[in-house]
C-alpha atoms as a printed R data frame, in Angstrom:
    type eleno elety resid chain resno       x       y       z
1   ATOM     1    CA   MET     A     1  12.366   6.953 -11.050
2   ATOM     2    CA   ASN     A     2  10.652   4.837 -13.705
3   ATOM     3    CA   GLY     A     3   9.386   7.552 -16.031
4   ATOM     4    CA   SER     A     4   6.947   5.406 -17.985
5   ATOM     5    CA   MET     A     5   5.270   4.078 -14.829
6   ATOM     6    CA   LYS     A     6   5.077   7.563 -13.331
7   ATOM     7    CA   GLU     A     7   3.444   8.852 -16.511
8   ATOM     8    CA   HIS     A     8   1.008   5.925 -16.526
9   ATOM     9    CA   TRP     A     9  -0.239   6.589 -12.997
10  ATOM    10    CA   ASP     A    10  -0.157  10.378 -13.346
11  ATOM    11    CA   GLU     A    11  -2.410  10.063 -16.388
12  ATOM    12    CA   ILE     A    12  -4.899   7.842 -14.552
13  ATOM    13    CA   TYR     A    13  -5.103  10.113 -11.511
14  ATOM    14    CA   ALA     A    14  -5.308  13.245 -13.659
15  ATOM    15    CA   VAL     A    15  -8.311  11.930 -15.599
16  ATOM    16    CA   LEU     A    16 -10.330  10.080 -12.948
17  ATOM    17    CA   ASP     A    17 -11.821  11.189  -9.647
18  ATOM    18    CA   ALA     A    18 -10.883   9.012  -6.674
19  ATOM    19    CA   ASP     A    19 -14.293   7.351  -6.428
20  ATOM    20    CA   ASP     A    20 -14.169   6.415 -10.133
21  ATOM    21    CA   LEU     A    21 -10.967   4.414  -9.732
22  ATOM    22    CA   THR     A    22 -11.487   0.663  -9.991
23  ATOM    23    CA   TRP     A    23  -9.751   0.054  -6.646
24  ATOM    24    CA   TYR     A    24 -11.559   2.817  -4.716
25  ATOM    25    CA   GLU     A    25 -12.885   1.894  -1.261
26  ATOM    26    CA   GLU     A    26 -15.171   4.245   0.632
27  ATOM    27    CA   ILE     A    27 -14.220   2.447   3.838
28  ATOM    28    CA   PRO     A    28 -11.015   0.352   3.752
29  ATOM    29    CA   GLU     A    29 -12.440  -2.300   6.072
30  ATOM    30    CA   PRO     A    30  -9.863  -5.083   5.497
31  ATOM    31    CA   SER     A    31  -6.944  -2.719   6.140
32  ATOM    32    CA   ILE     A    32  -8.673  -1.288   9.214
33  ATOM    33    CA   LYS     A    33  -9.108  -4.798  10.589
34  ATOM    34    CA   LEU     A    34  -5.442  -5.666  10.136
35  ATOM    35    CA   VAL     A    35  -4.122  -2.393  11.569
36  ATOM    36    CA   SER     A    36  -6.258  -2.976  14.661
37  ATOM    37    CA   MET     A    37  -4.493  -6.321  15.118
38  ATOM    38    CA   CYS     A    38  -1.076  -4.646  15.231
39  ATOM    39    CA   HIS     A    39  -1.687  -3.124  18.687
40  ATOM    40    CA   ILE     A    40   0.617  -0.165  18.131
41  ATOM    41    CA   ASN     A    41   0.367   3.172  19.898
42  ATOM    42    CA   ILE     A    42  -0.619   6.361  18.102
43  ATOM    43    CA   ASP     A    43   2.944   7.706  18.047
44  ATOM    44    CA   GLU     A    44   4.353   4.781  16.084
45  ATOM    45    CA   SER     A    45   5.019   5.190  12.378
46  ATOM    46    CA   ILE     A    46   2.763   3.820   9.635
47  ATOM    47    CA   LEU     A    47   3.958   3.849   6.022
48  ATOM    48    CA   ASP     A    48   1.284   3.611   3.324
49  ATOM    49    CA   VAL     A    49   3.054   2.390   0.187
50  ATOM    50    CA   GLY     A    50   1.221   3.434  -2.966
51  ATOM    51    CA   ALA     A    51  -1.171   5.639  -1.032
52  ATOM    52    CA   GLY     A    52  -2.671   7.108  -4.191
53  ATOM    53    CA   ALA     A    53  -5.945   8.813  -3.312
54  ATOM    54    CA   SER     A    54  -6.830   6.160  -0.734
55  ATOM    55    CA   THR     A    55  -9.237   6.706   2.161
56  ATOM    56    CA   PHE     A    56  -6.883   4.641   4.340
57  ATOM    57    CA   ILE     A    57  -5.042   7.832   5.290
58  ATOM    58    CA   ASP     A    58  -8.350   9.397   6.391
59  ATOM    59    CA   TYR     A    59  -8.934   6.429   8.690
60  ATOM    60    CA   LEU     A    60  -5.483   6.705  10.275
61  ATOM    61    CA   ILE     A    61  -6.030  10.398  10.995
62  ATOM    62    CA   ILE     A    62  -9.460   9.731  12.507
63  ATOM    63    CA   GLN     A    63  -7.902   7.068  14.732
64  ATOM    64    CA   GLY     A    64  -5.432   9.647  16.025
65  ATOM    65    CA   PHE     A    65  -2.207   8.249  14.596
66  ATOM    66    CA   LYS     A    66   0.467  10.930  14.688
67  ATOM    67    CA   ASN     A    67   3.269   9.480  12.552
68  ATOM    68    CA   ILE     A    68   1.698   8.783   9.155
69  ATOM    69    CA   ILE     A    69   3.776   8.600   5.976
70  ATOM    70    CA   ALA     A    70   2.108   8.439   2.561
71  ATOM    71    CA   THR     A    71   4.151   7.599  -0.509
72  ATOM    72    CA   ASP     A    72   3.291   7.145  -4.169
73  ATOM    73    CA   ILE     A    73   4.999   7.317  -7.543
74  ATOM    74    CA   SER     A    74   2.326   9.807  -8.668
75  ATOM    75    CA   GLU     A    75   2.563  13.331  -7.305
76  ATOM    76    CA   ILE     A    76  -0.824  14.029  -8.890
77  ATOM    77    CA   ALA     A    77  -2.370  11.258  -6.783
78  ATOM    78    CA   LEU     A    78  -0.886  12.577  -3.554
79  ATOM    79    CA   ASN     A    79  -1.933  16.135  -4.380
80  ATOM    80    CA   LYS     A    80  -5.511  14.952  -4.894
81  ATOM    81    CA   LEU     A    81  -5.383  13.176  -1.549
82  ATOM    82    CA   LYS     A    82  -4.034  16.306   0.150
83  ATOM    83    CA   GLU     A    83  -6.766  18.395  -1.443
84  ATOM    84    CA   ARG     A    84  -9.477  16.039  -0.233
85  ATOM    85    CA   LEU     A    85  -8.108  15.949   3.299
86  ATOM    86    CA   GLY     A    86  -7.797  19.709   3.533
87  ATOM    87    CA   GLU     A    87  -4.826  21.701   4.750
88  ATOM    88    CA   GLU     A    88  -5.224  20.928   8.454
89  ATOM    89    CA   LYS     A    89  -5.436  17.139   8.093
90  ATOM    90    CA   ALA     A    90  -2.869  17.013   5.290
91  ATOM    91    CA   SER     A    91  -0.376  18.726   7.593
92  ATOM    92    CA   LEU     A    92  -0.556  15.672   9.870
93  ATOM    93    CA   VAL     A    93   0.949  13.452   7.155
94  ATOM    94    CA   ARG     A    94   4.486  13.225   5.781
95  ATOM    95    CA   TRP     A    95   4.276  13.066   1.976
96  ATOM    96    CA   ILE     A    96   6.891  11.308  -0.172
97  ATOM    97    CA   VAL     A    97   6.846  11.089  -3.967
98  ATOM    98    CA   ASP     A    98   9.004   8.069  -4.763
99  ATOM    99    CA   ASP     A    99   9.226   4.882  -6.807
100 ATOM   100    CA   ILE     A   100   9.356   1.752  -4.653
101 ATOM   101    CA   THR     A   101  11.348  -0.015  -7.393
102 ATOM   102    CA   GLN     A   102  13.966   2.772  -7.516
103 ATOM   103    CA   PRO     A   103  13.606   4.428  -4.113
104 ATOM   104    CA   ILE     A   104  15.468   7.589  -3.254
105 ATOM   105    CA   HIS     A   105  13.668   8.792  -0.128
106 ATOM   106    CA   ILE     A   106  11.782   5.757   1.210
107 ATOM   107    CA   GLN     A   107  14.935   3.721   1.750
108 ATOM   108    CA   ASN     A   108  16.195   6.342   4.219
109 ATOM   109    CA   LEU     A   109  13.279   5.752   6.583
110 ATOM   110    CA   ARG     A   110  13.871   3.671   9.705
111 ATOM   111    CA   GLU     A   111  11.905   2.133  12.586
112 ATOM   112    CA   ILE     A   112   8.631   1.912  10.675
113 ATOM   113    CA   SER     A   113   6.065   0.034  12.772
114 ATOM   114    CA   VAL     A   114   3.531  -0.760  10.026
115 ATOM   115    CA   TRP     A   115   4.128  -1.160   6.291
116 ATOM   116    CA   HIS     A   116   0.791  -1.058   4.447
117 ATOM   117    CA   ASP     A   117   0.599  -2.034   0.785
118 ATOM   118    CA   ARG     A   118  -2.732  -2.515  -0.941
119 ATOM   119    CA   ALA     A   119  -2.112  -3.412  -4.577
120 ATOM   120    CA   VAL     A   120   1.443  -2.244  -5.214
121 ATOM   121    CA   LEU     A   121   3.527  -5.415  -5.013
122 ATOM   122    CA   HIS     A   122   1.369  -7.262  -7.513
123 ATOM   123    CA   PHE     A   123   2.375  -4.768 -10.243
124 ATOM   124    CA   LEU     A   124   6.061  -5.642  -9.828
125 ATOM   125    CA   LEU     A   125   6.738  -8.357 -12.391
126 ATOM   126    CA   GLU     A   126  10.517  -8.221 -12.690
127 ATOM   127    CA   GLU     A   127  12.743 -10.033 -10.196
128 ATOM   128    CA   LYS     A   128  14.861  -6.886  -9.797
129 ATOM   129    CA   GLN     A   129  11.786  -4.826  -8.873
130 ATOM   130    CA   GLN     A   130  10.572  -7.407  -6.370
131 ATOM   131    CA   GLN     A   131  13.976  -7.660  -4.705
132 ATOM   132    CA   GLN     A   132  14.276  -3.868  -4.430
133 ATOM   133    CA   TYR     A   133  10.839  -3.796  -2.798
134 ATOM   134    CA   LEU     A   134  11.900  -6.501  -0.332
135 ATOM   135    CA   SER     A   135  15.250  -4.860   0.385
136 ATOM   136    CA   THR     A   136  13.573  -1.532   1.144
137 ATOM   137    CA   LEU     A   137  10.948  -3.184   3.328
138 ATOM   138    CA   ASN     A   138  13.637  -4.964   5.342
139 ATOM   139    CA   LYS     A   139  15.592  -1.736   5.813
140 ATOM   140    CA   VAL     A   140  12.751   0.406   7.064
141 ATOM   141    CA   ILE     A   141  10.652  -1.977   9.210
142 ATOM   142    CA   ARG     A   142  11.689  -2.211  12.841
143 ATOM   143    CA   LYS     A   143  12.129  -5.525  14.617
144 ATOM   144    CA   GLY     A   144   8.661  -6.581  15.751
145 ATOM   145    CA   GLY     A   145   7.068  -4.319  13.141
146 ATOM   146    CA   TYR     A   146   4.143  -5.350  10.974
147 ATOM   147    CA   VAL     A   147   3.670  -5.774   7.234
148 ATOM   148    CA   ILE     A   148   0.223  -5.631   5.643
149 ATOM   149    CA   ILE     A   149   0.138  -6.695   2.002
150 ATOM   150    CA   ALA     A   150  -2.997  -7.011  -0.120
151 ATOM   151    CA   ALA     A   151  -2.751  -8.303  -3.677
152 ATOM   152    CA   PHE     A   152  -4.943  -9.879  -6.324
153 ATOM   153    CA   SER     A   153  -5.490 -13.492  -5.286
154 ATOM   154    CA   LEU     A   154  -4.774 -16.547  -7.415
155 ATOM   155    CA   GLU     A   155  -8.436 -16.496  -8.443
156 ATOM   156    CA   GLY     A   156  -8.282 -12.780  -9.219
157 ATOM   157    CA   ALA     A   157  -7.826 -10.715 -12.355
158 ATOM   158    CA   LYS     A   158  -4.603 -10.944 -14.344
159 ATOM   159    CA   LYS     A   159  -4.525  -7.261 -15.278
160 ATOM   160    CA   CYS     A   160  -5.322  -3.957 -13.596
161 ATOM   161    CA   SER     A   161  -5.367  -0.448 -15.054
162 ATOM   162    CA   GLY     A   162  -4.035  -1.790 -18.333
163 ATOM   163    CA   LEU     A   163  -1.033  -3.474 -16.691
164 ATOM   164    CA   ASN     A   164  -0.231  -7.136 -16.141
165 ATOM   165    CA   ILE     A   165  -0.032  -8.216 -12.505
166 ATOM   166    CA   LYS     A   166   1.322 -11.145 -10.476
167 ATOM   167    CA   ASN     A   167  -1.256 -13.070  -8.452
168 ATOM   168    CA   TYR     A   168  -0.543 -14.139  -4.878
169 ATOM   169    CA   ASP     A   169  -1.768 -16.219  -1.990
170 ATOM   170    CA   GLN     A   170  -0.561 -16.194   1.617
171 ATOM   171    CA   ASN     A   171   2.015 -18.933   0.977
172 ATOM   172    CA   ILE     A   172   3.593 -17.151  -1.980
173 ATOM   173    CA   LEU     A   173   3.797 -13.939   0.054
174 ATOM   174    CA   ALA     A   174   5.291 -15.788   3.036
175 ATOM   175    CA   LYS     A   175   7.960 -17.324   0.803
176 ATOM   176    CA   PHE     A   176   8.657 -13.921  -0.750
177 ATOM   177    CA   LEU     A   177   9.156 -12.187   2.611
178 ATOM   178    CA   GLY     A   178  11.255 -15.045   3.960
179 ATOM   179    CA   GLU     A   179  11.975 -16.576   7.346
180 ATOM   180    CA   ASP     A   180  12.417 -13.232   9.108
181 ATOM   181    CA   PHE     A   181   8.652 -12.677   8.957
182 ATOM   182    CA   SER     A   182   5.845 -14.609  10.643
183 ATOM   183    CA   LEU     A   183   2.405 -14.845   9.056
184 ATOM   184    CA   LEU     A   184  -0.122 -13.752  11.694
185 ATOM   185    CA   GLU     A   185  -3.341 -13.474   9.691
186 ATOM   186    CA   TYR     A   186  -4.697 -13.813   6.181
187 ATOM   187    CA   PHE     A   187  -8.081 -13.807   4.514
188 ATOM   188    CA   ASP     A   188  -9.701 -13.612   1.106
189 ATOM   189    CA   TYR     A   189 -11.669 -10.487   0.350
190 ATOM   190    CA   THR     A   190 -13.681  -9.528  -2.707
191 ATOM   191    CA   HIS     A   191 -13.586  -5.867  -3.653
192 ATOM   192    CA   TYR     A   192 -16.326  -4.616  -5.956
193 ATOM   193    CA   MET     A   193 -15.364  -1.993  -8.492
194 ATOM   194    CA   PRO     A   194 -17.646   1.001  -9.236
195 ATOM   195    CA   SER     A   195 -18.906  -1.030 -12.217
196 ATOM   196    CA   GLY     A   196 -19.963  -3.819  -9.860
197 ATOM   197    CA   ASP     A   197 -17.368  -6.274 -11.144
198 ATOM   198    CA   PRO     A   198 -15.656  -8.367  -8.426
199 ATOM   199    CA   ARG     A   199 -11.933  -8.256  -7.726
200 ATOM   200    CA   PRO     A   200 -10.756 -11.053  -5.379
201 ATOM   201    CA   TYR     A   201  -7.863 -10.081  -3.091
202 ATOM   202    CA   ILE     A   202  -5.709 -11.874  -0.556
203 ATOM   203    CA   TYR     A   203  -5.004  -9.804   2.577
204 ATOM   204    CA   THR     A   204  -2.079 -10.732   4.812
205 ATOM   205    CA   LEU     A   205  -0.501  -9.579   8.062
206 ATOM   206    CA   PHE     A   206   3.109 -10.447   8.885
207 ATOM   207    CA   GLN     A   207   5.381  -9.544  11.790
208 ATOM   208    CA   LYS     A   208   9.141  -9.103  11.584
209 ATOM   209    CA   LYS     A   209  10.969 -11.373  14.010
């Protein structure tokens, strides 16, 4: 595991409450929209990559999904999410502390129906990191499974949480995923931070052929 990155995110989650984080969403509307387009049943597996303290997991539980996997490099983040959910709801989720760029546990998953990533890929600047991400995604997603990726758009910020990021649009993401994935939907979405500052995102939905 990348120790410096783990320390970076642990420090952020240790200091800030979830609703003070710049990427916090009370209701993850864009992700909800794209999951609804996947038309999967409640027993199929959904992997939230970089779950952090996201309310996306809350939504999945409310919708009755029974095979939810939340992963993050920060154990502090996942513990905060568990605490907010409460013991009963947290028990409905499989929790994995792992680094998507040096995965130990995630890469052993199989037959994932939905891969959900809001703002993880855009932090991966090195070719080696990006290829490990793609290799893991290809291993774990079933044929016909769906990939939801949201990243800072080409018009968006160049840094987040003190780190440089890579900006994307739907065409760059399609080229990155390759010919084994079909682009089903994409849209621009502006997230407003607690400070009121805008953060333009590109949201995409792909399906594995």
